[in-house]
KOLVEX-788583 format. One record per residue (C-alpha): x, y, z; residue number from 0. Coordinates in pm, whole numbers. Layout:
BEGIN
+--------+--------+--------+------+
|      u |      v |      w | gunu |
+--------+--------+--------+------+
|      X |      Y |      Z |  NUM |
...
+--------+--------+--------+------+
END
This chain:
BEGIN
+--------+--------+--------+------+
|      u |      v |      w | gunu |
+--------+--------+--------+------+
|      0 |      0 |      0 |    0 |
|    113 |    358 |    -43 |    1 |
|     16 |    724 |    -15 |    2 |
|    112 |    969 |   -290 |    3 |
|    202 |   1337 |   -246 |    4 |
|   -167 |   1436 |   -260 |    5 |
|   -260 |   1205 |     26 |    6 |
|   -433 |    955 |   -201 |    7 |
|   -415 |    602 |    -65 |    8 |
|   -369 |    304 |   -294 |    9 |
|   -423 |    -27 |   -110 |   10 |
|   -225 |   -335 |   -200 |   11 |
|   -444 |   -609 |   -344 |   12 |
|   -428 |   -950 |   -179 |   13 |
|   -644 |  -1251 |   -251 |   14 |
|   -623 |  -1370 |    108 |   15 |
|   -735 |  -1050 |    276 |   16 |
|   -894 |   -722 |    174 |   17 |
|   -681 |   -424 |    272 |   18 |
|   -825 |   -108 |    422 |   19 |
|  -1019 |    136 |    206 |   20 |
|   -922 |    435 |    421 |   21 |
|   -669 |    347 |    696 |   22 |
|   -659 |    688 |    861 |   23 |
|   -447 |    727 |   1175 |   24 |
|   -646 |    848 |   1475 |   25 |
|   -548 |   1047 |   1780 |   26 |
|   -429 |    850 |   2082 |   27 |
|   -159 |    817 |   2343 |   28 |
|     99 |    975 |   2113 |   29 |
|    -99 |   1300 |   2124 |   30 |
|   -219 |   1267 |   2485 |   31 |
|    -16 |   1505 |   2702 |   32 |
|     52 |   1356 |   3044 |   33 |
|    179 |   1693 |   3167 |   34 |
|   -165 |   1844 |   3124 |   35 |
|   -329 |   1546 |   3294 |   36 |
|    -93 |   1555 |   3595 |   37 |
|   -122 |   1933 |   3611 |   38 |
|   -502 |   1904 |   3626 |   39 |
|   -489 |   1633 |   3895 |   40 |
|   -267 |   1849 |   4116 |   41 |
|   -377 |   2196 |   4012 |   42 |
|   -757 |   2169 |   4037 |   43 |
|   -767 |   2033 |   4396 |   44 |
|   -496 |   2283 |   4495 |   45 |
|   -691 |   2573 |   4344 |   46 |
|  -1013 |   2468 |   4519 |   47 |
|   -832 |   2423 |   4851 |   48 |
|   -663 |   2762 |   4821 |   49 |
|   -980 |   2945 |   4714 |   50 |
|  -1183 |   2800 |   5004 |   51 |
|   -903 |   2826 |   5259 |   52 |
|   -911 |   2454 |   5335 |   53 |
|   -645 |   2272 |   5539 |   54 |
|   -376 |   2069 |   5360 |   55 |
|   -543 |   1733 |   5420 |   56 |
|   -846 |   1854 |   5223 |   57 |
|   -618 |   1890 |   4922 |   58 |
|   -527 |   1521 |   4946 |   59 |
|   -891 |   1421 |   4990 |   60 |
|   -999 |   1631 |   4692 |   61 |
|   -722 |   1480 |   4480 |   62 |
|   -857 |   1129 |   4547 |   63 |
|  -1223 |   1227 |   4503 |   64 |
|  -1165 |   1423 |   4181 |   65 |
|   -918 |   1181 |   4019 |   66 |
|  -1173 |    990 |   3807 |   67 |
|  -1378 |   1297 |   3706 |   68 |
|  -1060 |   1479 |   3601 |   69 |
|   -940 |   1174 |   3408 |   70 |
|  -1278 |   1142 |   3234 |   71 |
|  -1286 |   1511 |   3144 |   72 |
|   -926 |   1507 |   3018 |   73 |
|   -987 |   1198 |   2804 |   74 |
|  -1306 |   1346 |   2663 |   75 |
|  -1141 |   1676 |   2567 |   76 |
|   -836 |   1507 |   2413 |   77 |
|  -1049 |   1252 |   2226 |   78 |
|  -1259 |   1533 |   2083 |   79 |
|   -996 |   1794 |   2001 |   80 |
|   -656 |   1622 |   1980 |   81 |
|   -492 |   1621 |   1634 |   82 |
|   -430 |   1300 |   1447 |   83 |
|    -79 |   1161 |   1474 |   84 |
|    126 |   1132 |   1153 |   85 |
|   -181 |   1100 |    934 |   86 |
|    -89 |   1122 |    566 |   87 |
|   -419 |   1004 |    419 |   88 |
|   -675 |   1258 |    305 |   89 |
|  -1039 |   1216 |    405 |   90 |
|  -1301 |   1241 |    128 |   91 |
|  -1485 |   1512 |    322 |   92 |
|  -1834 |   1394 |    220 |   93 |
|  -2147 |   1482 |    420 |   94 |
|  -2263 |   1226 |    674 |   95 |
|  -2575 |   1163 |    467 |   96 |
|  -2355 |    989 |    206 |   97 |
|  -2282 |    710 |    454 |   98 |
|  -2575 |    670 |    691 |   99 |
|  -2944 |    757 |    706 |  100 |
|  -3064 |    905 |   1034 |  101 |
|  -3435 |    843 |   1097 |  102 |
|  -3454 |   1005 |   1441 |  103 |
|  -3543 |   1376 |   1414 |  104 |
|  -3344 |   1483 |   1719 |  105 |
|  -3030 |   1305 |   1601 |  106 |
|  -3078 |   1431 |   1246 |  107 |
|  -3093 |   1792 |   1367 |  108 |
|  -2765 |   1748 |   1552 |  109 |
|  -2565 |   1537 |   1307 |  110 |
|  -2579 |   1641 |    943 |  111 |
|  -2343 |   1762 |    673 |  112 |
|  -1991 |   1754 |    816 |  113 |
|  -2105 |   1721 |   1179 |  114 |
|  -1960 |   1382 |   1264 |  115 |
|  -2154 |   1153 |   1494 |  116 |
|  -1973 |    997 |   1793 |  117 |
|  -1925 |    627 |   1724 |  118 |
|  -2098 |    520 |   2047 |  119 |
|  -2398 |    739 |   1965 |  120 |
|  -2407 |    585 |   1619 |  121 |
|  -2404 |    219 |   1715 |  122 |
|  -2645 |    261 |   2007 |  123 |
|  -2885 |    431 |   1765 |  124 |
|  -2822 |    173 |   1493 |  125 |
|  -2911 |   -111 |   1729 |  126 |
|  -3262 |     28 |   1783 |  127 |
|  -3326 |    128 |   1420 |  128 |
|  -3279 |    504 |   1454 |  129 |
|  -2996 |    491 |   1197 |  130 |
|  -2922 |    270 |    897 |  131 |
|  -2616 |    214 |    679 |  132 |
|  -2638 |    342 |    321 |  133 |
|  -2502 |     20 |    176 |  134 |
|  -2290 |   -268 |    296 |  135 |
|  -2199 |   -222 |    666 |  136 |
|  -1836 |   -330 |    618 |  137 |
|  -1781 |    -92 |    328 |  138 |
|  -1935 |    198 |    521 |  139 |
|  -1735 |    115 |    834 |  140 |
|  -1415 |    118 |    626 |  141 |
|  -1488 |    488 |    565 |  142 |
|  -1590 |    560 |    929 |  143 |
|  -1330 |    832 |    988 |  144 |
|  -1510 |   1049 |    733 |  145 |
|  -1845 |   1038 |    917 |  146 |
|  -1782 |    926 |   1277 |  147 |
|  -1598 |   1089 |   1567 |  148 |
|  -1404 |    880 |   1816 |  149 |
|  -1478 |   1080 |   2126 |  150 |
|  -1586 |    939 |   2459 |  151 |
|  -1949 |    976 |   2565 |  152 |
|  -2137 |    970 |   2894 |  153 |
|  -2275 |    624 |   2818 |  154 |
|  -1925 |    479 |   2790 |  155 |
|  -1814 |    634 |   3119 |  156 |
|  -2127 |    498 |   3288 |  157 |
|  -2064 |    145 |   3157 |  158 |
|  -1696 |    160 |   3256 |  159 |
|  -1766 |    273 |   3612 |  160 |
|  -2084 |     80 |   3693 |  161 |
|  -2025 |   -247 |   3506 |  162 |
|  -1675 |   -297 |   3365 |  163 |
|  -1477 |   -199 |   3675 |  164 |
|  -1696 |   -393 |   3925 |  165 |
|  -1689 |   -705 |   3706 |  166 |
|  -1311 |   -676 |   3664 |  167 |
|  -1246 |   -645 |   4039 |  168 |
|  -1501 |   -910 |   4137 |  169 |
|  -1476 |  -1170 |   3860 |  170 |
|  -1629 |  -1452 |   4060 |  171 |
|  -1674 |  -1810 |   3949 |  172 |
|  -2052 |  -1761 |   3929 |  173 |
|  -1998 |  -1451 |   3715 |  174 |
|  -1779 |  -1649 |   3472 |  175 |
|  -2038 |  -1926 |   3445 |  176 |
|  -2333 |  -1692 |   3395 |  177 |
|  -2161 |  -1479 |   3134 |  178 |
|  -2027 |  -1773 |   2935 |  179 |
|  -2358 |  -1959 |   2933 |  180 |
|  -2553 |  -1645 |   2850 |  181 |
|  -2330 |  -1595 |   2546 |  182 |
|  -2245 |  -1943 |   2419 |  183 |
|  -2568 |  -2125 |   2502 |  184 |
|  -2766 |  -1884 |   2286 |  185 |
|  -2810 |  -2142 |   2011 |  186 |
|  -2577 |  -2344 |   1791 |  187 |
|  -2761 |  -2227 |   1480 |  188 |
|  -2683 |  -1864 |   1568 |  189 |
|  -2310 |  -1932 |   1575 |  190 |
|  -2312 |  -2162 |   1274 |  191 |
|  -2466 |  -1872 |   1080 |  192 |
|  -2123 |  -1707 |   1075 |  193 |
|  -1874 |  -1968 |   1198 |  194 |
|  -1973 |  -2224 |    939 |  195 |
|  -1981 |  -2602 |    985 |  196 |
|  -1649 |  -2633 |   1171 |  197 |
|  -1782 |  -2411 |   1453 |  198 |
|  -1447 |  -2261 |   1552 |  199 |
|  -1482 |  -1923 |   1723 |  200 |
|  -1113 |  -1827 |   1708 |  201 |
|   -872 |  -1688 |   1452 |  202 |
|   -789 |  -1903 |   1152 |  203 |
|   -459 |  -1883 |    966 |  204 |
|   -378 |  -1777 |    610 |  205 |
|   -127 |  -2011 |    450 |  206 |
|    -64 |  -1788 |    147 |  207 |
|   -194 |  -1429 |    108 |  208 |
|   -200 |  -1469 |   -271 |  209 |
|   -473 |  -1735 |   -242 |  210 |
|   -837 |  -1693 |   -144 |  211 |
|   -874 |  -1972 |    112 |  212 |
|  -1214 |  -2063 |    252 |  213 |
|  -1303 |  -2019 |    618 |  214 |
|  -1276 |  -2394 |    665 |  215 |
|   -926 |  -2394 |    515 |  216 |
|   -820 |  -2110 |    746 |  217 |
|   -944 |  -2299 |   1049 |  218 |
|   -786 |  -2628 |    947 |  219 |
|   -459 |  -2439 |    891 |  220 |
|   -487 |  -2305 |   1246 |  221 |
|   -566 |  -2640 |   1410 |  222 |
|   -279 |  -2808 |   1228 |  223 |
|    -47 |  -2523 |   1330 |  224 |
|   -144 |  -2557 |   1696 |  225 |
|    -79 |  -2931 |   1694 |  226 |
|    257 |  -2876 |   1525 |  227 |
|    356 |  -2591 |   1758 |  228 |
|    310 |  -2813 |   2063 |  229 |
|    477 |  -3109 |   1886 |  230 |
|    168 |  -3321 |   1951 |  231 |
|    232 |  -3696 |   1923 |  232 |
|     19 |  -4007 |   1915 |  233 |
|   -102 |  -4119 |   2255 |  234 |
|    -13 |  -3796 |   2434 |  235 |
|   -265 |  -3661 |   2683 |  236 |
|   -396 |  -3327 |   2557 |  237 |
|   -618 |  -3082 |   2746 |  238 |
|   -798 |  -2800 |   2563 |  239 |
|   -920 |  -2542 |   2815 |  240 |
|  -1224 |  -2346 |   2700 |  241 |
|  -1266 |  -2582 |   2406 |  242 |
|  -1575 |  -2420 |   2253 |  243 |
|  -1761 |  -2671 |   2037 |  244 |
|  -1478 |  -2924 |   2072 |  245 |
|  -1343 |  -2904 |   1719 |  246 |
|   -974 |  -2881 |   1815 |  247 |
|   -999 |  -3179 |   2052 |  248 |
|  -1170 |  -3384 |   1781 |  249 |
|   -918 |  -3268 |   1516 |  250 |
|   -616 |  -3350 |   1733 |  251 |
|   -746 |  -3697 |   1817 |  252 |
|   -836 |  -3773 |   1455 |  253 |
|   -524 |  -3638 |   1286 |  254 |
|   -253 |  -3680 |   1552 |  255 |
|   -383 |  -3974 |   1755 |  256 |
|   -377 |  -3784 |   2082 |  257 |
|   -593 |  -3855 |   2385 |  258 |
|   -772 |  -3517 |   2389 |  259 |
|  -1003 |  -3373 |   2652 |  260 |
|  -1189 |  -3047 |   2598 |  261 |
|  -1352 |  -2857 |   2885 |  262 |
|  -1620 |  -2588 |   2861 |  263 |
|  -1881 |  -2456 |   3101 |  264 |
|  -2132 |  -2403 |   2819 |  265 |
|  -2376 |  -2697 |   2810 |  266 |
|  -2470 |  -2672 |   2443 |  267 |
|  -2107 |  -2657 |   2338 |  268 |
|  -2031 |  -2977 |   2528 |  269 |
|  -2327 |  -3157 |   2372 |  270 |
|  -2226 |  -3041 |   2023 |  271 |
|  -1861 |  -3134 |   2080 |  272 |
|  -1931 |  -3489 |   2193 |  273 |
|  -2163 |  -3541 |   1898 |  274 |
|  -1887 |  -3419 |   1664 |  275 |
|  -1633 |  -3648 |   1827 |  276 |
|  -1868 |  -3941 |   1771 |  277 |
|  -1934 |  -3839 |   1410 |  278 |
|  -1559 |  -3813 |   1342 |  279 |
|  -1502 |  -4163 |   1476 |  280 |
|  -1271 |  -4072 |   1767 |  281 |
|  -1502 |  -4137 |   2061 |  282 |
|  -1236 |  -4359 |   2221 |  283 |
|   -969 |  -4085 |   2190 |  284 |
|  -1153 |  -3760 |   2268 |  285 |
|  -1428 |  -3617 |   2484 |  286 |
|  -1570 |  -3280 |   2587 |  287 |
|  -1653 |  -3226 |   2953 |  288 |
|  -1903 |  -2966 |   3070 |  289 |
|  -1707 |  -2847 |   3369 |  290 |
|  -1482 |  -2570 |   3493 |  291 |
|  -1117 |  -2645 |   3424 |  292 |
|  -1052 |  -2571 |   3794 |  293 |
|  -1245 |  -2887 |   3878 |  294 |
|   -989 |  -3107 |   3703 |  295 |
|   -799 |  -3290 |   3979 |  296 |
|   -459 |  -3138 |   4057 |  297 |
|   -288 |  -3475 |   4025 |  298 |
|   -417 |  -3525 |   3668 |  299 |
|   -133 |  -3433 |   3434 |  300 |
|   -127 |  -3360 |   3060 |  301 |
|    153 |  -3369 |   2806 |  302 |
|     12 |  -3076 |   2610 |  303 |
|   -232 |  -2806 |   2719 |  304 |
|   -395 |  -2563 |   2479 |  305 |
|   -608 |  -2261 |   2556 |  306 |
|   -733 |  -2086 |   2245 |  307 |
|   -884 |  -1741 |   2309 |  308 |
|  -1038 |  -1835 |   2641 |  309 |
|   -779 |  -1687 |   2878 |  310 |
|   -914 |  -1334 |   2822 |  311 |
|  -1226 |  -1446 |   3012 |  312 |
|  -1018 |  -1544 |   3315 |  313 |
|   -976 |  -1178 |   3400 |  314 |
|   -680 |   -968 |   3508 |  315 |
|   -751 |  -1028 |   3876 |  316 |
|   -687 |  -1402 |   3867 |  317 |
|   -474 |  -1444 |   3556 |  318 |
|   -163 |  -1535 |   3753 |  319 |
|   -357 |  -1797 |   3948 |  320 |
|   -493 |  -1937 |   3620 |  321 |
|   -141 |  -1984 |   3482 |  322 |
|    -28 |  -2150 |   3805 |  323 |
|   -321 |  -2392 |   3777 |  324 |
|   -224 |  -2468 |   3416 |  325 |
|    138 |  -2526 |   3519 |  326 |
|     31 |  -2765 |   3795 |  327 |
|   -159 |  -2978 |   3542 |  328 |
|    122 |  -2983 |   3285 |  329 |
|    386 |  -3256 |   3278 |  330 |
|    737 |  -3129 |   3347 |  331 |
|    840 |  -3190 |   2986 |  332 |
|    507 |  -3068 |   2843 |  333 |
|    416 |  -2764 |   2636 |  334 |
|    148 |  -2501 |   2688 |  335 |
|    -10 |  -2317 |   2392 |  336 |
|   -201 |  -2000 |   2472 |  337 |
|   -375 |  -1798 |   2201 |  338 |
|   -513 |  -1468 |   2327 |  339 |
|   -675 |  -1160 |   2178 |  340 |
|   -483 |   -856 |   2293 |  341 |
|   -450 |   -481 |   2245 |  342 |
|   -167 |   -261 |   2126 |  343 |
|     23 |    -47 |   2375 |  344 |
|     36 |    257 |   2145 |  345 |
|   -340 |    302 |   2162 |  346 |
|   -575 |    526 |   1972 |  347 |
|   -910 |    642 |   2110 |  348 |
|  -1090 |    416 |   1865 |  349 |
|   -923 |    115 |   2030 |  350 |
|  -1083 |    193 |   2365 |  351 |
|  -1422 |    278 |   2218 |  352 |
|  -1422 |    -54 |   2030 |  353 |
|  -1304 |   -234 |   2344 |  354 |
|  -1586 |    -90 |   2555 |  355 |
|  -1836 |   -191 |   2287 |  356 |
|  -1699 |   -547 |   2288 |  357 |
|  -1703 |   -560 |   2668 |  358 |
|  -2062 |   -449 |   2684 |  359 |
|  -2224 |   -636 |   2396 |  360 |
|  -2006 |   -928 |   2284 |  361 |
|  -1761 |  -1072 |   2539 |  362 |
|  -1863 |   -961 |   2887 |  363 |
|  -1600 |  -1029 |   3149 |  364 |
|  -1317 |  -1075 |   2900 |  365 |
|  -1113 |   -801 |   3065 |  366 |
|   -773 |   -970 |   3033 |  367 |
|   -712 |   -846 |   2678 |  368 |
|   -384 |   -663 |   2715 |  369 |
|    -66 |   -572 |   2528 |  370 |
|    177 |   -859 |   2471 |  371 |
|    427 |   -758 |   2740 |  372 |
|    169 |   -817 |   3015 |  373 |
|     98 |  -1174 |   2902 |  374 |
|    467 |  -1255 |   2879 |  375 |
|    533 |  -1118 |   3227 |  376 |
|    246 |  -1320 |   3372 |  377 |
|    374 |  -1638 |   3210 |  378 |
|    729 |  -1586 |   3329 |  379 |
|    618 |  -1501 |   3681 |  380 |
|    413 |  -1823 |   3686 |  381 |
|    724 |  -2026 |   3612 |  382 |
|    700 |  -2061 |   3235 |  383 |
|    968 |  -2002 |   2973 |  384 |
|    851 |  -1844 |   2648 |  385 |
|    938 |  -2071 |   2357 |  386 |
|    790 |  -1862 |   2074 |  387 |
|    539 |  -1587 |   2001 |  388 |
|    351 |  -1490 |   1685 |  389 |
|    125 |  -1193 |   1630 |  390 |
|   -155 |  -1301 |   1396 |  391 |
|   -403 |  -1011 |   1391 |  392 |
|   -400 |   -995 |   1011 |  393 |
|   -504 |  -1361 |   1004 |  394 |
|   -785 |  -1278 |   1246 |  395 |
|   -903 |  -1005 |   1013 |  396 |
|   -925 |  -1253 |    725 |  397 |
|  -1120 |  -1490 |    951 |  398 |
|  -1357 |  -1217 |   1065 |  399 |
|  -1419 |  -1107 |    709 |  400 |
|  -1532 |  -1458 |    620 |  401 |
|  -1749 |  -1470 |    932 |  402 |
|  -1899 |  -1140 |    821 |  403 |
|  -1976 |  -1269 |    473 |  404 |
|  -2140 |  -1581 |    619 |  405 |
|  -2339 |  -1360 |    854 |  406 |
|  -2474 |  -1139 |    579 |  407 |
|  -2593 |  -1447 |    390 |  408 |
|  -2782 |  -1577 |    695 |  409 |
|  -2882 |  -1244 |    848 |  410 |
|  -3251 |  -1255 |    758 |  411 |
|  -3298 |  -1603 |    908 |  412 |
|  -3125 |  -1496 |   1230 |  413 |
|  -3340 |  -1184 |   1255 |  414 |
|  -3657 |  -1393 |   1236 |  415 |
|  -3545 |  -1610 |   1529 |  416 |
|  -3329 |  -1381 |   1744 |  417 |
|  -3467 |  -1035 |   1678 |  418 |
|  -3359 |   -717 |   1507 |  419 |
|  -3138 |   -574 |   1782 |  420 |
|  -2912 |   -878 |   1822 |  421 |
|  -2868 |   -901 |   1445 |  422 |
|  -2770 |   -533 |   1428 |  423 |
|  -2522 |   -579 |   1712 |  424 |
|  -2356 |   -858 |   1515 |  425 |
|  -2347 |   -637 |   1202 |  426 |
|  -2130 |   -388 |   1391 |  427 |
|  -1926 |   -651 |   1576 |  428 |
|  -1817 |   -845 |   1268 |  429 |
|  -1764 |   -549 |   1035 |  430 |
|  -1579 |   -328 |   1283 |  431 |
|  -1369 |   -613 |   1422 |  432 |
|  -1257 |   -710 |   1070 |  433 |
|  -1105 |   -363 |   1048 |  434 |
|   -978 |   -339 |   1406 |  435 |
|   -775 |   -661 |   1390 |  436 |
|   -628 |   -573 |   1049 |  437 |
|   -509 |   -228 |   1157 |  438 |
|   -351 |   -352 |   1480 |  439 |
|   -586 |   -192 |   1733 |  440 |
|   -660 |   -540 |   1863 |  441 |
|   -464 |   -842 |   1758 |  442 |
|   -409 |  -1204 |   1848 |  443 |
|   -100 |  -1357 |   2006 |  444 |
|      2 |  -1722 |   1975 |  445 |
|    235 |  -1810 |   2261 |  446 |
|    406 |  -2144 |   2325 |  447 |
|    567 |  -2195 |   2665 |  448 |
|    728 |  -2467 |   2873 |  449 |
|    811 |  -2503 |   3240 |  450 |
|   1132 |  -2313 |   3306 |  451 |
|   1322 |  -2601 |   3460 |  452 |
|   1693 |  -2671 |   3432 |  453 |
|   1623 |  -3028 |   3322 |  454 |
|   1382 |  -2935 |   3042 |  455 |
|   1506 |  -3078 |   2709 |  456 |
|   1511 |  -2759 |   2501 |  457 |
|   1694 |  -2921 |   2211 |  458 |
|   1387 |  -3129 |   2125 |  459 |
|   1204 |  -2809 |   2027 |  460 |
|   1452 |  -2719 |   1752 |  461 |
|   1262 |  -2726 |   1425 |  462 |
|   1223 |  -2559 |   1085 |  463 |
|   1074 |  -2253 |   1255 |  464 |
|   1425 |  -2131 |   1337 |  465 |
|   1579 |  -2238 |   1007 |  466 |
|   1656 |  -1925 |    798 |  467 |
|   1599 |  -2124 |    479 |  468 |
|   1227 |  -2148 |    559 |  469 |
|   1186 |  -1769 |    558 |  470 |
|   1142 |  -1597 |    224 |  471 |
|    988 |  -1275 |     95 |  472 |
|    945 |  -1433 |   -248 |  473 |
|    625 |  -1614 |   -342 |  474 |
|    552 |  -1838 |   -634 |  475 |
+--------+--------+--------+------+
END
């Protein structure tokens, strides 16, 4: 891709993934001035204390009481007025009516012409039919910087303070169970409408960007890659934590001869998974248990443990404990594969606004989505050694795009059964997330780790991955 001297963007064409139509850089931490924030935290309480003649301890009390309101105000002002950072791509500058149709009179009076609508205001209104896309949702969302503003709103602050923070600090076992079952027990047909027949709700893998692989090929690429990354062998005991509909456990048993156990706390997923295992003819080698992984006996050990995009649901509060529990169930010479959806450290305001949307409407309680360095620190502190890491957000984008296309084909049937609002929520989720994962706002990390023991046989992990001959920028 490239930008010419006039700011015109020309995307590179790939068969495997569609590049961005308008990848504009947004304002974020690189334009957020910490000096102003710290000055406000200290200066405002000091000014109030001085003006009212209050004793010194009142200054400290005011600083604590006003910290969150000052932070919220500072973030709002910066998100609304801060300049974009190193943005070389010109916006079309079209009126908002080119992209969306606003049916609500009050909203229409406020947002018209070049008056951009805050993204949160847009999607909340879209969910209830006050606004519609003028065309394909993904295509319109690609151009969102020309019609939407990424500024924080009162609704987002309310959700953050009254729901996100309490759930993050509490994160009880009952909360995990209720949130998972509320989401994943909705109906297998709902998920099959976009996941397709393999029913894998995690990132697939592109094998060659010059080819247009199907969703099923992407997912089979991913499952094969996981098995290869953990050096899975016939007869080895394999545990898949948060196994979803059991496809990886069934795949590993069928193709690698492992003794695979999947665990999920969603009842319908367990039923589906065991039926799949039976259909694939590996009932004697695999099973899906409807139970919390914490209920697996401590003395039950596994040669290989995988956890594919479930660890985010564990929560920041107990992530270290989760890793310790995984380590206790792993054989000393075993391998642990953890695939997690994470965020970039050099954030833009859009990243947070998308994250709050996801936390409210899609994956409640999945608060342990962090930058890579946090995951690596947690693993090392839990006694693991990092064997390798891959960032595969672009692969996730390709997966999401195929989910989106499946969804649009089945949208009318899902609306009849599940209602207009849920269908509209999924329109935004799949289209926006296709973009978010491609541009790096959120990504996916594949991490392989082993117990950091002196006696661990590290030489057995040497493979073609570290052979320079296998890396090439040339493609046939």
